[in-house]
C-alpha positions as CSV (number, residue, x, y, z in Angstrom):
1,X,12.6,17.9,1.0
2,X,13.6,19.2,-2.8
3,X,15.2,17.2,-5.4
4,X,18.7,18.2,-6.1
5,X,22.2,17.1,-7.2
6,X,23.6,17.0,-3.8
7,X,23.3,14.1,-1.4
8,X,21.1,14.2,1.5
9,X,21.3,12.2,4.7
10,X,19.2,10.5,7.4
11,X,19.8,8.9,10.7
12,X,17.6,5.8,10.0
13,X,19.7,2.2,9.5
14,X,18.0,-0.2,7.4
15,X,18.6,-3.7,5.5
16,X,16.5,-2.5,2.6
17,X,17.3,-2.6,-1.2
18,X,15.7,0.9,-1.2
19,X,17.1,3.9,1.1
20,X,14.2,5.1,3.0
21,X,12.8,8.3,1.4
22,X,15.9,7.9,-0.9
23,X,18.1,9.2,1.8
24,X,21.4,7.1,2.7
25,X,22.4,6.7,6.2
26,X,25.0,8.5,8.1
27,X,25.4,9.1,11.9
28,X,24.5,12.7,12.7
29,X,27.9,13.2,14.6
30,X,29.6,12.2,11.5
31,X,27.7,14.7,9.1
32,X,29.9,17.3,7.6
33,X,27.0,19.8,7.1
34,X,26.9,19.2,3.2
35,X,23.3,18.5,1.7
36,X,20.3,18.3,4.1
37,X,20.1,16.2,7.0
38,X,16.8,14.3,8.2
39,X,15.9,12.7,11.4
40,X,13.3,10.1,10.9
41,X,11.0,9.1,13.7
42,X,7.5,7.5,14.0
43,X,4.9,10.2,15.0
44,X,3.9,8.7,18.2
45,X,7.4,9.0,19.5
46,X,7.5,13.0,18.8
47,X,7.6,14.1,22.3
48,X,10.6,12.1,23.1
49,X,12.7,13.6,20.1
50,X,16.2,14.6,21.3
51,X,17.2,16.9,18.7
52,X,14.7,19.8,19.0
53,X,17.7,22.3,19.1
54,X,19.6,20.8,16.1
55,X,16.4,21.4,14.0
56,X,17.3,25.2,14.2
57,X,20.0,24.5,11.7
58,X,18.8,25.6,8.2
59,X,19.5,22.2,6.5
60,X,18.3,20.0,9.4
61,X,14.7,18.5,9.2
62,X,12.4,16.2,10.9
63,X,10.5,13.2,8.9
64,X,7.4,12.2,11.1
65,X,6.5,8.9,9.7
66,X,3.2,6.9,9.7
67,X,4.1,5.0,6.6
68,X,2.1,1.8,7.1
69,X,-1.4,3.6,7.6
70,X,-3.4,5.7,5.5
71,X,-5.2,7.6,8.4
72,X,-3.8,10.9,7.5
73,X,-6.7,13.0,8.8
74,X,-6.2,11.6,12.4
75,X,-2.6,12.5,12.8
76,X,-2.8,16.3,11.4
77,X,-3.8,18.1,14.8
78,X,-1.4,16.0,16.7
79,X,1.4,17.0,14.5
80,X,0.4,20.6,14.5
81,X,0.4,20.8,18.0
82,X,3.8,19.2,18.3
83,X,5.2,21.8,15.5
84,X,3.8,25.0,17.4
85,X,4.6,24.1,20.7
86,X,8.2,23.7,19.8
87,X,8.4,26.3,17.1
88,X,9.1,24.0,14.2
89,X,7.2,25.6,11.6
90,X,8.6,24.5,8.0
91,X,10.9,22.0,9.7
92,X,8.6,19.0,10.1
93,X,7.6,16.6,7.1
94,X,4.7,14.0,7.8
95,X,5.0,11.0,5.9
96,X,1.9,8.9,5.2
97,X,0.8,6.0,3.1
98,X,-2.3,8.0,2.0
99,X,-2.1,8.5,-1.7
100,X,-3.5,11.9,-1.9
101,X,-2.0,13.1,1.5
102,X,-1.2,16.5,0.4
103,X,-4.7,17.3,-1.0
104,X,-6.0,16.1,2.4
105,X,-3.9,18.3,4.3
106,X,-4.8,21.2,2.3
107,X,-8.6,20.6,2.5
108,X,-7.6,20.6,6.6
109,X,-5.7,23.7,6.8
110,X,-5.0,26.8,4.7
111,X,-2.1,27.9,7.1
112,X,0.2,24.9,7.0
113,X,2.9,24.6,9.8
114,X,4.6,21.4,8.4
115,X,4.5,19.4,4.9
116,X,2.5,16.2,4.4
117,X,3.8,13.8,1.8
118,X,2.8,10.5,0.3
119,X,5.1,7.7,0.9
120,X,4.6,4.3,-0.7
121,X,6.1,2.2,1.8
122,X,4.1,-1.1,1.2
123,X,5.3,-0.9,-2.5
124,X,9.0,-0.8,-1.1
125,X,8.3,-3.7,1.4
126,X,7.0,-5.9,-1.3
127,X,9.7,-5.1,-3.7
128,X,12.1,-6.3,-1.0
129,X,9.8,-9.6,-0.6
130,X,10.3,-10.1,-4.2
131,X,13.6,-10.6,-4.0
132,X,14.0,-12.0,-0.3
133,X,11.5,-14.7,-0.9
134,X,12.6,-15.7,-4.6
135,X,8.8,-14.7,-5.6
136,X,10.0,-14.4,-9.3
137,X,10.2,-18.3,-9.3
138,X,6.3,-18.6,-8.9
139,X,4.6,-19.9,-12.3
140,X,2.3,-18.0,-14.3
141,X,0.5,-21.1,-14.6
142,X,-2.4,-21.3,-11.9
143,X,-4.6,-24.3,-10.8
144,X,-7.4,-22.6,-8.5
145,X,-9.4,-19.6,-9.3
146,X,-8.7,-17.4,-6.6
147,X,-7.7,-16.6,-3.1
148,X,-9.2,-14.3,-0.7
149,X,-7.1,-13.6,2.8
150,X,-8.4,-11.7,5.4
151,X,-7.0,-11.0,9.0
152,X,-8.4,-7.9,10.6
153,X,-12.3,-8.5,10.6
154,X,-13.5,-5.1,9.0
155,X,-16.9,-4.9,8.1
156,X,-16.3,-5.0,4.1
157,X,-13.9,-8.1,4.8
158,X,-16.7,-10.0,6.7
159,X,-19.6,-9.4,4.1
160,X,-16.9,-10.3,1.4
161,X,-16.4,-13.9,2.9
162,X,-20.1,-14.3,3.8
163,X,-20.9,-13.6,0.2
164,X,-18.1,-16.2,-0.8
165,X,-19.3,-19.0,1.6
166,X,-22.9,-18.2,0.6
167,X,-22.4,-18.7,-3.0
168,X,-20.1,-21.8,-2.5
169,X,-17.2,-20.0,-4.3
170,X,-14.7,-21.1,-1.5
171,X,-14.9,-24.7,-3.3
172,X,-12.9,-23.0,-6.0
173,X,-10.3,-21.1,-4.3
174,X,-8.6,-20.3,-0.8
175,X,-10.5,-18.3,1.6
176,X,-9.1,-17.2,5.0
177,X,-10.7,-15.2,7.7
178,X,-9.9,-14.8,11.2
179,X,-13.6,-13.5,12.0
180,X,-15.0,-16.8,10.6
181,X,-12.3,-18.9,11.9
182,X,-11.4,-19.9,8.6
183,X,-7.5,-20.4,8.5
184,X,-4.8,-22.2,6.3
185,X,-2.4,-24.1,7.8
186,X,-3.5,-23.0,10.9
187,X,-2.7,-19.4,9.9
188,X,-4.4,-16.3,8.9
189,X,-2.9,-13.6,6.6
190,X,0.0,-11.3,7.7
191,X,1.7,-8.7,6.0
192,X,4.8,-10.6,5.3
193,X,3.4,-13.9,4.9
194,X,3.6,-15.5,1.3
195,X,2.5,-19.1,2.0
196,X,3.6,-20.6,-1.7
197,X,1.0,-23.1,-1.5
198,X,-1.6,-20.2,-1.9
199,X,0.3,-17.8,-4.2
200,X,1.5,-20.2,-6.7
201,X,-2.0,-21.7,-7.3
202,X,-4.3,-19.1,-7.1
203,X,-5.0,-17.2,-10.3
204,X,-7.2,-14.2,-8.9
205,X,-6.4,-12.4,-5.9
206,X,-9.3,-10.8,-4.4
207,X,-8.1,-8.1,-2.4
208,X,-9.8,-7.0,0.7
209,X,-8.1,-3.6,1.3
210,X,-7.7,-1.8,4.6
211,X,-10.0,1.0,3.6
212,X,-13.2,0.7,1.9
213,X,-15.8,3.2,3.2
214,X,-14.8,6.9,3.0
215,X,-14.6,7.4,6.6
216,X,-11.1,7.7,7.7
217,X,-10.3,11.1,5.9
218,X,-12.3,14.1,4.6
219,X,-11.7,13.8,1.0
220,X,-9.1,11.3,-0.1
221,X,-9.3,7.6,0.6
222,X,-7.0,5.5,-1.5
223,X,-4.4,3.6,0.5
224,X,-2.6,1.1,-1.1
225,X,-1.1,-1.8,1.5
226,X,0.9,-5.0,0.7
227,X,-2.4,-6.4,0.2
228,X,-2.3,-4.5,-3.5
229,X,1.1,-5.3,-4.4
230,X,1.2,-8.8,-3.3
231,X,-0.7,-10.2,-6.3
232,X,1.3,-8.2,-8.7
233,X,4.7,-9.8,-7.6
234,X,3.0,-13.2,-7.2
235,X,1.9,-13.3,-11.0
236,X,-1.7,-12.9,-10.0
237,X,-4.5,-11.1,-11.5
238,X,-6.7,-9.1,-9.0
239,X,-10.3,-7.8,-7.9
240,X,-9.8,-5.1,-5.3
241,X,-12.4,-4.5,-2.8
242,X,-11.2,-1.0,-1.6
243,X,-11.7,2.7,-2.0
244,X,-13.4,4.1,-5.0
245,X,-11.3,4.7,-8.1
246,X,-8.4,2.2,-6.7
247,X,-8.1,0.6,-10.0
248,X,-8.0,4.1,-11.7
249,X,-5.0,5.0,-9.7
250,X,-3.1,1.8,-10.5
251,X,-3.7,2.4,-14.3
252,X,-2.5,6.0,-14.0
253,X,0.5,4.4,-12.5
254,X,1.0,2.4,-15.7
255,X,-0.4,-0.9,-14.6
256,X,-3.0,-2.8,-16.4
257,X,-6.5,-4.5,-15.2
258,X,-8.8,-7.0,-16.5
259,X,-11.7,-5.1,-17.6
260,X,-11.9,-7.2,-20.7
261,X,-12.6,-10.3,-18.9
262,X,-14.8,-9.0,-16.3
263,X,-16.9,-6.2,-15.1
264,X,-14.6,-3.5,-13.1
265,X,-17.3,-0.9,-13.0
266,X,-17.1,-1.5,-9.3
267,X,-14.2,0.8,-9.3
268,X,-16.6,3.7,-9.9
269,X,-19.4,2.7,-7.7
270,X,-20.4,4.0,-4.1
271,X,-19.8,1.8,-1.0
272,X,-23.1,0.3,-1.2
273,X,-22.7,-1.3,-4.4
274,X,-18.9,-1.5,-5.0
275,X,-18.3,-4.8,-2.8
276,X,-21.1,-6.7,-4.4
277,X,-20.5,-5.9,-8.0
278,X,-16.8,-6.8,-7.5
279,X,-17.6,-10.3,-6.1
280,X,-20.3,-10.9,-8.8
281,X,-17.5,-10.4,-11.3
282,X,-15.7,-12.9,-9.4
283,X,-18.9,-15.4,-9.6
284,X,-19.4,-14.7,-13.3
285,X,-15.7,-15.2,-14.2
286,X,-15.6,-18.5,-12.5
287,X,-18.7,-19.7,-14.1
288,X,-17.8,-18.2,-17.6
289,X,-14.3,-19.6,-17.9
290,X,-12.3,-22.6,-17.2
291,X,-9.1,-22.2,-15.4
292,X,-6.8,-22.8,-18.4
293,X,-8.6,-20.2,-20.4
294,X,-8.2,-17.5,-17.8
295,X,-4.6,-18.4,-17.5
296,X,-4.1,-17.9,-21.3
297,X,-6.2,-14.9,-21.3
298,X,-4.7,-12.7,-18.3
299,X,-0.9,-14.1,-18.5
300,X,0.0,-11.1,-20.9
301,X,-1.4,-8.6,-18.5
302,X,0.4,-10.4,-15.5
303,X,3.7,-10.2,-17.1
304,X,3.4,-6.5,-17.9
305,X,2.3,-5.6,-14.3
306,X,5.4,-7.5,-12.9
307,X,7.6,-5.8,-15.0
308,X,6.2,-2.6,-14.8
309,X,6.2,-2.9,-10.7
310,X,10.0,-3.5,-11.0
311,X,10.4,-0.8,-13.7
312,X,8.7,2.2,-11.2
313,X,11.0,1.8,-8.3
314,X,13.0,5.0,-8.6
315,X,9.6,6.7,-9.6
316,X,8.3,5.4,-6.1
317,X,11.2,7.0,-4.4
318,X,11.8,10.4,-6.2
319,X,8.2,11.0,-6.2
320,X,8.4,11.4,-2.3
321,X,11.3,13.7,-1.9
């Protein structure tokens, strides 16, 4: 997928503000052969793909997607077998939400049969949510210290909620955990949930990301789900309990973090320490500032982050094509 001045097309219909992969929809039967044409298919459906012969045309390609997850290493061998069995070398692109997907693939093989790219699907979905749910109307003035919302019971999430409960921090914010049977309005936290009574009030979002330990991939682990993007569009500050150097990656993108207010050294720590240093930062912040002081001290950064989130939309598309 190369940048050029011609229009490229795909077979995927959508109702998004952003064309998937920057590719507008056109039925294959109505394509006139100009530009490249991409079939988009979830990688699990690859054996049922009906257009194998069409991929012999020079400017026709197949994008296999797993863009809601960052488990890239688990997919490589299966996709490689599919490519080799069907003689599709050079015709398949694998799109995943692992930030360093290309480096992970290079570490897996030095004889690539397909391409691997990072596609920030969750960024684009939350970008849509910003407008679909009128999140811009949420106030910058918050009345509670934090929220920490947990659905799937990953180990680091269980440990995080244990810490919050043991230190009575749940009295200062909203904590949900399916594992602990702590729900809010009878619900947990799902990707497209924006319970306004939580997001309008909570100042700091304690994000327990999907990945934490460096176990799912070989060398690269940063995977940004909706959990990381939600606080930015909801005008919240954040403490992220996720892969090492997640904050560094956000800063490299141009976002600002909150190291002048609380200890963000956790971002550089190993998995044994990172979670507890992050939660100690929350504990010390709650005990060191009033909510009004934190509102005032963080508002400029929160405004910058929301503005920057909107500003980089085109970059988050073209960086993947």
